[in-house]
KEBARO-58489 format. One record per residue (C-alpha): x, y negated, z; residue in one letter. Coordinates in Angstrom, 1 decimal, always signed. Layout:
<tilos>
xx = X; yy = Y; zz = Z; residu = a
...
</tilos>
This chain:
<tilos>
xx = -141.5; yy = +3.5; zz = +103.3; residu = m
xx = -140.6; yy = +2.2; zz = +100.0; residu = i
xx = -140.0; yy = -1.5; zz = +101.2; residu = v
xx = -137.6; yy = +0.6; zz = +104.3; residu = w
xx = -136.0; yy = +2.4; zz = +101.6; residu = g
xx = -135.4; yy = -0.4; zz = +99.3; residu = a
xx = -134.1; yy = -2.5; zz = +102.4; residu = f
xx = -131.8; yy = +0.3; zz = +103.6; residu = l
xx = -130.3; yy = +0.7; zz = +100.2; residu = l
xx = -129.4; yy = -2.9; zz = +99.5; residu = v
xx = -127.6; yy = -2.5; zz = +102.8; residu = i
xx = -125.7; yy = +0.4; zz = +101.8; residu = i
xx = -124.5; yy = -1.4; zz = +98.5; residu = l
xx = -123.7; yy = -4.3; zz = +100.7; residu = f
xx = -121.3; yy = -2.2; zz = +102.7; residu = l
xx = -120.3; yy = -0.6; zz = +99.5; residu = a
xx = -119.1; yy = -3.4; zz = +97.8; residu = l
xx = -117.2; yy = -4.9; zz = +101.1; residu = d
xx = -115.1; yy = -2.1; zz = +101.5; residu = l
xx = -114.8; yy = -0.9; zz = +98.3; residu = g
xx = -114.5; yy = -3.9; zz = +96.2; residu = v
xx = -113.8; yy = -7.0; zz = +98.1; residu = f
xx = -111.8; yy = -5.5; zz = +101.4; residu = n
xx = -110.1; yy = -2.7; zz = +99.2; residu = k
xx = -106.8; yy = -3.4; zz = +100.4; residu = e
xx = -105.9; yy = -3.9; zz = +104.0; residu = a
xx = -105.2; yy = -7.8; zz = +104.8; residu = h
xx = -105.3; yy = -10.0; zz = +107.6; residu = i
xx = -108.7; yy = -12.1; zz = +107.7; residu = i
xx = -108.2; yy = -15.6; zz = +107.8; residu = k
xx = -110.3; yy = -18.6; zz = +108.9; residu = t
xx = -111.0; yy = -19.5; zz = +105.5; residu = k
xx = -112.1; yy = -16.5; zz = +104.1; residu = e
xx = -113.9; yy = -15.4; zz = +107.7; residu = a
xx = -115.8; yy = -18.9; zz = +107.2; residu = s
xx = -117.0; yy = -18.3; zz = +103.8; residu = i
xx = -118.0; yy = -14.9; zz = +104.5; residu = w
xx = -120.0; yy = -15.8; zz = +107.7; residu = t
xx = -122.0; yy = -18.7; zz = +105.8; residu = a
xx = -122.8; yy = -15.9; zz = +103.3; residu = i
xx = -124.0; yy = -13.7; zz = +105.6; residu = w
xx = -126.3; yy = -16.2; zz = +107.6; residu = v
xx = -127.7; yy = -17.5; zz = +104.3; residu = s
xx = -128.5; yy = -14.0; zz = +103.0; residu = v
xx = -130.4; yy = -13.2; zz = +106.3; residu = a
xx = -132.4; yy = -16.8; zz = +106.0; residu = l
xx = -132.8; yy = -16.2; zz = +102.7; residu = a
xx = -134.5; yy = -12.6; zz = +103.4; residu = f
xx = -137.4; yy = -14.7; zz = +105.8; residu = s
xx = -138.7; yy = -15.7; zz = +101.9; residu = g
xx = -139.0; yy = -11.8; zz = +101.3; residu = v
xx = -140.7; yy = -11.6; zz = +104.6; residu = i
xx = -143.2; yy = -14.3; zz = +103.7; residu = y
xx = -143.8; yy = -12.4; zz = +100.3; residu = w
xx = -144.1; yy = -9.1; zz = +102.0; residu = l
xx = -146.5; yy = -10.0; zz = +104.4; residu = f
xx = -148.5; yy = -11.9; zz = +102.0; residu = s
xx = -148.9; yy = -9.3; zz = +99.7; residu = s
xx = -149.9; yy = -6.7; zz = +102.1; residu = g
xx = -146.8; yy = -4.1; zz = +100.5; residu = l
xx = -145.0; yy = -3.7; zz = +103.9; residu = v
xx = -147.0; yy = -2.3; zz = +107.2; residu = e
xx = -148.2; yy = -4.9; zz = +109.5; residu = n
xx = -149.4; yy = -3.0; zz = +112.4; residu = p
xx = -149.3; yy = -6.5; zz = +114.9; residu = t
xx = -151.6; yy = -8.2; zz = +112.5; residu = g
xx = -149.3; yy = -11.3; zz = +111.6; residu = l
xx = -149.7; yy = -14.1; zz = +109.4; residu = s
xx = -146.9; yy = -14.8; zz = +106.6; residu = p
xx = -146.1; yy = -18.0; zz = +108.2; residu = n
xx = -146.1; yy = -16.6; zz = +111.7; residu = n
xx = -143.7; yy = -13.2; zz = +110.6; residu = a
xx = -141.2; yy = -15.6; zz = +109.1; residu = v
xx = -141.0; yy = -17.5; zz = +112.4; residu = l
xx = -140.5; yy = -14.3; zz = +114.3; residu = k
xx = -138.1; yy = -13.2; zz = +111.9; residu = y
xx = -135.9; yy = -16.0; zz = +112.2; residu = i
xx = -136.1; yy = -16.4; zz = +116.2; residu = t
xx = -135.4; yy = -12.5; zz = +116.4; residu = g
xx = -132.5; yy = -13.3; zz = +113.6; residu = y
xx = -131.1; yy = -16.2; zz = +115.9; residu = l
xx = -131.5; yy = -14.1; zz = +119.1; residu = i
xx = -129.4; yy = -11.3; zz = +118.0; residu = e
xx = -126.8; yy = -13.6; zz = +116.3; residu = l
xx = -126.6; yy = -15.6; zz = +119.5; residu = s
xx = -126.1; yy = -12.2; zz = +121.8; residu = l
xx = -123.6; yy = -10.9; zz = +119.4; residu = s
xx = -121.2; yy = -13.9; zz = +120.8; residu = i
xx = -120.6; yy = -11.9; zz = +123.9; residu = d
xx = -119.9; yy = -8.9; zz = +122.0; residu = n
xx = -117.5; yy = -10.5; zz = +119.8; residu = v
xx = -115.3; yy = -11.3; zz = +123.1; residu = f
xx = -115.3; yy = -7.4; zz = +124.0; residu = v
xx = -114.4; yy = -6.3; zz = +120.6; residu = i
xx = -111.6; yy = -8.7; zz = +120.9; residu = a
xx = -110.4; yy = -7.3; zz = +124.3; residu = v
xx = -110.8; yy = -4.0; zz = +122.6; residu = i
xx = -108.2; yy = -4.8; zz = +119.9; residu = f
xx = -105.9; yy = -6.2; zz = +121.9; residu = s
xx = -105.8; yy = -3.7; zz = +124.6; residu = s
xx = -105.2; yy = -0.7; zz = +121.8; residu = f
xx = -102.8; yy = -3.3; zz = +120.1; residu = s
xx = -104.9; yy = -2.7; zz = +116.9; residu = i
xx = -102.9; yy = -4.7; zz = +113.8; residu = p
xx = -104.7; yy = -7.7; zz = +112.3; residu = d
xx = -104.8; yy = -6.3; zz = +109.1; residu = k
xx = -106.8; yy = -3.1; zz = +110.0; residu = f
xx = -109.3; yy = -4.8; zz = +112.6; residu = q
xx = -111.6; yy = -5.0; zz = +109.1; residu = h
xx = -112.0; yy = -1.2; zz = +108.6; residu = r
xx = -113.0; yy = -0.5; zz = +112.2; residu = v
xx = -115.0; yy = -3.0; zz = +112.4; residu = l
xx = -116.7; yy = -1.8; zz = +108.8; residu = f
xx = -117.0; yy = +1.7; zz = +110.5; residu = w
xx = -118.4; yy = +0.6; zz = +113.9; residu = g
xx = -121.2; yy = -1.6; zz = +112.0; residu = i
xx = -122.2; yy = +1.5; zz = +110.0; residu = l
xx = -122.9; yy = +3.5; zz = +113.4; residu = g
xx = -124.6; yy = +0.5; zz = +115.0; residu = a
xx = -127.1; yy = +0.6; zz = +112.4; residu = i
xx = -127.7; yy = +4.3; zz = +112.9; residu = v
xx = -128.2; yy = +4.1; zz = +116.8; residu = f
xx = -130.0; yy = +0.7; zz = +116.6; residu = r
xx = -132.5; yy = +2.2; zz = +114.3; residu = a
xx = -132.8; yy = +4.7; zz = +116.5; residu = l
xx = -133.3; yy = +2.5; zz = +119.8; residu = m
xx = -135.8; yy = +0.2; zz = +117.9; residu = i
xx = -137.9; yy = +2.9; zz = +116.7; residu = f
xx = -138.1; yy = +4.6; zz = +120.2; residu = f
xx = -138.4; yy = +0.9; zz = +121.8; residu = g
xx = -141.4; yy = -0.5; zz = +119.4; residu = v
xx = -143.3; yy = +3.1; zz = +120.3; residu = a
xx = -142.7; yy = +2.6; zz = +123.9; residu = l
xx = -144.1; yy = -0.7; zz = +123.9; residu = i
xx = -147.4; yy = +0.2; zz = +121.6; residu = n
xx = -147.8; yy = +3.4; zz = +124.0; residu = k
xx = -147.2; yy = +1.5; zz = +127.4; residu = f
xx = -147.9; yy = -2.0; zz = +127.6; residu = e
xx = -146.6; yy = -2.5; zz = +130.9; residu = w
xx = -143.2; yy = -1.2; zz = +129.4; residu = i
xx = -142.8; yy = -4.6; zz = +128.5; residu = i
xx = -142.5; yy = -5.8; zz = +132.4; residu = y
xx = -139.5; yy = -3.2; zz = +132.7; residu = v
xx = -137.6; yy = -4.5; zz = +129.6; residu = f
xx = -138.2; yy = -8.2; zz = +131.6; residu = g
xx = -136.8; yy = -7.7; zz = +134.5; residu = i
xx = -134.2; yy = -5.7; zz = +133.0; residu = f
xx = -133.2; yy = -8.9; zz = +131.1; residu = l
xx = -133.3; yy = -10.8; zz = +133.9; residu = l
xx = -130.8; yy = -8.6; zz = +135.8; residu = y
xx = -128.5; yy = -8.7; zz = +132.8; residu = t
xx = -128.3; yy = -12.7; zz = +132.8; residu = a
xx = -128.0; yy = -12.8; zz = +136.7; residu = f
xx = -125.3; yy = -10.2; zz = +135.9; residu = r
xx = -123.6; yy = -12.0; zz = +133.5; residu = m
xx = -123.8; yy = -15.3; zz = +135.5; residu = l
xx = -122.3; yy = -13.9; zz = +138.5; residu = t
xx = -119.5; yy = -11.7; zz = +137.0; residu = e
xx = -117.9; yy = -14.2; zz = +134.8; residu = t
xx = -114.4; yy = -13.5; zz = +136.0; residu = d
xx = -114.4; yy = -9.4; zz = +135.7; residu = k
xx = -111.9; yy = -8.5; zz = +133.2; residu = e
xx = -112.9; yy = -5.7; zz = +131.1; residu = f
xx = -110.1; yy = -3.2; zz = +130.8; residu = k
xx = -110.5; yy = -0.6; zz = +127.4; residu = p
xx = -107.6; yy = +1.6; zz = +128.6; residu = k
xx = -108.9; yy = +2.2; zz = +132.5; residu = n
xx = -112.5; yy = +2.5; zz = +131.3; residu = s
xx = -114.3; yy = +6.1; zz = +131.6; residu = k
xx = -114.7; yy = +6.6; zz = +127.8; residu = i
xx = -111.1; yy = +6.3; zz = +126.9; residu = f
xx = -110.3; yy = +8.6; zz = +129.7; residu = k
xx = -112.7; yy = +11.3; zz = +128.5; residu = f
xx = -111.7; yy = +11.0; zz = +125.0; residu = i
xx = -108.3; yy = +11.9; zz = +126.1; residu = k
xx = -109.6; yy = +14.7; zz = +128.0; residu = k
xx = -111.3; yy = +16.4; zz = +124.9; residu = i
xx = -109.2; yy = +15.5; zz = +121.8; residu = y
xx = -105.2; yy = +14.9; zz = +121.6; residu = p
xx = -104.5; yy = +11.6; zz = +121.2; residu = v
xx = -101.6; yy = +9.6; zz = +119.6; residu = t
xx = -100.3; yy = +5.8; zz = +120.8; residu = y
xx = -98.4; yy = +5.5; zz = +117.1; residu = q
xx = -100.7; yy = +3.3; zz = +114.6; residu = i
xx = -99.9; yy = +5.2; zz = +110.6; residu = q
xx = -101.3; yy = +2.8; zz = +108.5; residu = g
xx = -105.1; yy = +2.6; zz = +107.9; residu = d
xx = -105.7; yy = +6.4; zz = +109.5; residu = h
xx = -108.0; yy = +7.4; zz = +112.1; residu = f
xx = -106.3; yy = +10.6; zz = +112.4; residu = f
xx = -102.6; yy = +12.2; zz = +111.9; residu = v
xx = -101.1; yy = +15.3; zz = +111.9; residu = k
xx = -98.2; yy = +15.7; zz = +114.2; residu = r
xx = -96.2; yy = +18.9; zz = +114.4; residu = m
xx = -100.0; yy = +21.2; zz = +113.5; residu = g
xx = -101.7; yy = +19.3; zz = +116.2; residu = i
xx = -104.1; yy = +16.4; zz = +114.6; residu = k
xx = -104.3; yy = +13.7; zz = +116.9; residu = a
xx = -106.7; yy = +10.4; zz = +117.3; residu = a
xx = -105.3; yy = +7.3; zz = +116.6; residu = t
xx = -105.7; yy = +4.2; zz = +118.4; residu = p
xx = -107.9; yy = +2.9; zz = +115.5; residu = l
xx = -109.7; yy = +5.8; zz = +115.7; residu = f
xx = -110.2; yy = +5.2; zz = +119.6; residu = i
xx = -110.8; yy = +1.7; zz = +119.2; residu = a
xx = -113.9; yy = +2.8; zz = +116.9; residu = l
xx = -115.3; yy = +4.7; zz = +119.5; residu = i
xx = -115.1; yy = +2.1; zz = +122.5; residu = v
xx = -116.4; yy = -0.6; zz = +119.9; residu = i
xx = -119.1; yy = +2.3; zz = +119.1; residu = e
xx = -120.1; yy = +3.0; zz = +122.5; residu = l
xx = -119.8; yy = -0.8; zz = +124.0; residu = t
xx = -122.0; yy = -1.9; zz = +121.1; residu = d
xx = -125.0; yy = +0.9; zz = +122.5; residu = i
xx = -124.6; yy = -0.9; zz = +125.9; residu = l
xx = -124.9; yy = -4.4; zz = +124.4; residu = f
xx = -128.3; yy = -3.0; zz = +122.4; residu = a
xx = -129.7; yy = -2.2; zz = +125.9; residu = l
xx = -129.9; yy = -6.0; zz = +126.0; residu = d
xx = -130.6; yy = -7.2; zz = +122.6; residu = s
xx = -133.1; yy = -4.6; zz = +121.6; residu = i
xx = -135.2; yy = -5.7; zz = +124.4; residu = p
xx = -134.8; yy = -9.1; zz = +123.8; residu = a
xx = -136.0; yy = -9.1; zz = +120.3; residu = i
xx = -139.1; yy = -7.1; zz = +121.4; residu = l
xx = -140.1; yy = -10.0; zz = +123.2; residu = a
xx = -140.2; yy = -12.0; zz = +120.1; residu = i
xx = -142.6; yy = -9.3; zz = +117.8; residu = t
xx = -143.0; yy = -5.6; zz = +118.2; residu = a
xx = -143.4; yy = -5.5; zz = +114.5; residu = d
xx = -140.7; yy = -2.7; zz = +113.5; residu = p
xx = -139.8; yy = -3.8; zz = +110.0; residu = f
xx = -139.0; yy = -7.7; zz = +111.8; residu = i
xx = -137.0; yy = -6.3; zz = +114.4; residu = v
xx = -135.2; yy = -4.0; zz = +112.4; residu = f
xx = -134.3; yy = -6.4; zz = +109.5; residu = t
xx = -133.5; yy = -9.2; zz = +111.6; residu = s
xx = -131.2; yy = -7.0; zz = +114.4; residu = n
xx = -129.4; yy = -5.2; zz = +110.9; residu = i
xx = -128.7; yy = -8.5; zz = +109.2; residu = l
xx = -127.4; yy = -9.8; zz = +112.4; residu = a
xx = -124.9; yy = -6.8; zz = +112.5; residu = i
xx = -123.7; yy = -7.4; zz = +109.3; residu = l
xx = -122.5; yy = -11.1; zz = +109.9; residu = g
xx = -120.8; yy = -10.0; zz = +113.2; residu = l
xx = -117.7; yy = -8.7; zz = +111.5; residu = r
xx = -117.0; yy = -12.3; zz = +109.6; residu = s
xx = -118.2; yy = -13.7; zz = +112.7; residu = m
xx = -116.0; yy = -11.7; zz = +114.9; residu = y
xx = -112.8; yy = -13.3; zz = +112.5; residu = f
xx = -114.2; yy = -16.9; zz = +112.7; residu = l
xx = -115.0; yy = -16.7; zz = +116.3; residu = i
xx = -112.4; yy = -14.5; zz = +118.0; residu = s
xx = -109.8; yy = -17.1; zz = +118.1; residu = r
xx = -111.8; yy = -20.1; zz = +119.2; residu = m
xx = -113.9; yy = -18.4; zz = +122.4; residu = l
xx = -111.3; yy = -19.8; zz = +124.7; residu = k
xx = -112.2; yy = -22.9; zz = +123.8; residu = k
xx = -116.2; yy = -22.3; zz = +123.7; residu = f
xx = -115.5; yy = -21.4; zz = +127.6; residu = r
xx = -119.1; yy = -22.3; zz = +128.8; residu = f
xx = -121.0; yy = -20.3; zz = +125.9; residu = i
xx = -121.5; yy = -17.5; zz = +128.7; residu = n
xx = -124.3; yy = -19.9; zz = +130.4; residu = y
xx = -125.8; yy = -20.5; zz = +127.0; residu = s
xx = -126.2; yy = -16.7; zz = +126.7; residu = l
xx = -127.5; yy = -16.5; zz = +130.4; residu = v
xx = -130.0; yy = -19.2; zz = +129.2; residu = v
xx = -131.5; yy = -17.5; zz = +126.3; residu = i
xx = -131.6; yy = -14.0; zz = +128.1; residu = l
xx = -133.8; yy = -15.6; zz = +131.4; residu = s
xx = -135.6; yy = -17.4; zz = +128.6; residu = f
xx = -136.7; yy = -14.1; zz = +126.8; residu = v
xx = -137.0; yy = -12.0; zz = +130.0; residu = g
xx = -139.5; yy = -14.5; zz = +131.8; residu = v
xx = -141.4; yy = -14.7; zz = +128.0; residu = k
xx = -141.6; yy = -10.9; zz = +128.6; residu = m
xx = -143.0; yy = -11.2; zz = +132.0; residu = l
xx = -145.8; yy = -13.6; zz = +131.3; residu = i
xx = -146.5; yy = -12.5; zz = +127.6; residu = s
xx = -149.7; yy = -11.0; zz = +128.6; residu = h
xx = -150.8; yy = -14.0; zz = +130.3; residu = n
xx = -149.2; yy = -17.3; zz = +128.5; residu = v
xx = -148.3; yy = -17.2; zz = +124.8; residu = e
xx = -145.1; yy = -19.2; zz = +124.4; residu = i
xx = -144.9; yy = -20.5; zz = +120.5; residu = p
xx = -142.0; yy = -19.7; zz = +118.6; residu = e
xx = -140.9; yy = -23.1; zz = +117.4; residu = w
xx = -140.1; yy = -23.5; zz = +121.4; residu = l
xx = -138.1; yy = -20.1; zz = +121.3; residu = s
xx = -136.1; yy = -21.2; zz = +118.8; residu = l
xx = -135.8; yy = -24.9; zz = +120.3; residu = a
xx = -134.6; yy = -22.9; zz = +123.4; residu = v
xx = -131.5; yy = -21.1; zz = +121.4; residu = i
xx = -130.7; yy = -23.9; zz = +119.6; residu = f
xx = -130.2; yy = -26.2; zz = +122.6; residu = v
xx = -128.8; yy = -23.4; zz = +124.7; residu = a
xx = -126.1; yy = -22.4; zz = +122.2; residu = l
xx = -125.6; yy = -26.6; zz = +121.2; residu = a
xx = -125.4; yy = -27.0; zz = +125.1; residu = g
xx = -122.6; yy = -24.6; zz = +125.7; residu = g
xx = -120.7; yy = -25.8; zz = +122.8; residu = i
xx = -120.9; yy = -29.4; zz = +123.5; residu = i
xx = -119.9; yy = -28.6; zz = +127.3; residu = a
xx = -117.0; yy = -26.7; zz = +126.4; residu = s
xx = -115.7; yy = -29.6; zz = +124.4; residu = i
xx = -116.5; yy = -32.7; zz = +126.4; residu = a
xx = -115.5; yy = -31.3; zz = +129.7; residu = i
xx = -111.8; yy = -31.1; zz = +130.0; residu = p
xx = -110.4; yy = -27.4; zz = +131.1; residu = a
xx = -108.5; yy = -27.6; zz = +134.4; residu = s
xx = -105.1; yy = -27.0; zz = +134.9; residu = d
xx = -105.8; yy = -23.1; zz = +136.3; residu = e
xx = -108.1; yy = -22.5; zz = +133.0; residu = m
xx = -105.4; yy = -23.8; zz = +130.8; residu = t
xx = -102.8; yy = -21.4; zz = +131.8; residu = n
xx = -104.4; yy = -18.4; zz = +131.7; residu = t
</tilos>
C-alpha cells in the first residue's frame, strides 16, 4: 500500500504543478507547447518502466500474477501503448464536445484538467472491480473479449455516425435537474444570475466529457486486462496514459481530419486484443507480438492517411 500511496502522491503533485504553476493563467495551448508537454508525459511514462522493473525485482510491490521484472516491464509498456492509442478516439469526441458547447480555446485546458481528475477516480474503481472479476471468475475474460470484438465491429460499421452532444440524453438530463446558462463568464463553471445559480457551458462540457470517458473506459479497461491482471501495472499504465491525454488533445485534435484512417487502426487493435482474450487459456501470445501489432496498426493508419489522397467529397466536408 505504501507504493500505491507514493504513486498517487506523485500524480497529485504533477496535477498541482500543472494547474497551479504551469497553467495558472488561462491561455491558448499552441502546437509547440502541446508537443513539448506530450513529449514530457510520454517520457515520464516510459521512464516509469524502470520503476516497474525495480519494484518487481525488489519485491516492494505485490505480485499476485507472479511476473518476472522483465515481463512486468513489457506488460506495462504494452498496456500503456494500448491505452494511449485508444485515447485517440477519445480526443475526437472531446473536440466535438468543445465545438458543440462553443468552449473558447483558452478555457479548454481547465475543463480537461478537472475531467482527467474525475477520470482517475472512476477508472481506479473500474480497474479494481475488473481485476477482482477476472481473479474470481476466469470465464469473465471471454465476456470482455466478445465485448471488445463487438466494439471493434461497431467502430467499423458506424464510422459516419456523428456525435451531437447537445442532442445527447446526458445534456437533456442535466438541463432537467439543474439550471443551465449558455453564456460563458471567464473560466467559471457556475454563475449566479438574478439570485439563481446556473451551470455554464464549461461545466456542461466537463460532465459530458466525464461520462463519455466512462463509456470509453468500458473498452479500454478490458483491453488492458487482456495484457495483465496485475492491478498495479493496469492502474499505473492507465493513469499515466490519461495524464498525457490533455497535451495529446491539443497536439492532434487539429490533425484528426488528416489522419482519417486512424479509426481502422483502432479497429485492428481492439480486434486483436479481443481475440487474445478469447484464446488466452489455450494460446499465449508473447508481448513483443502485441507491441508489434499496435505499432503496425497505428503506423499503417497514419501512412495510409498521408499516402492515399482524400476524395473530393471528404475534402469538402
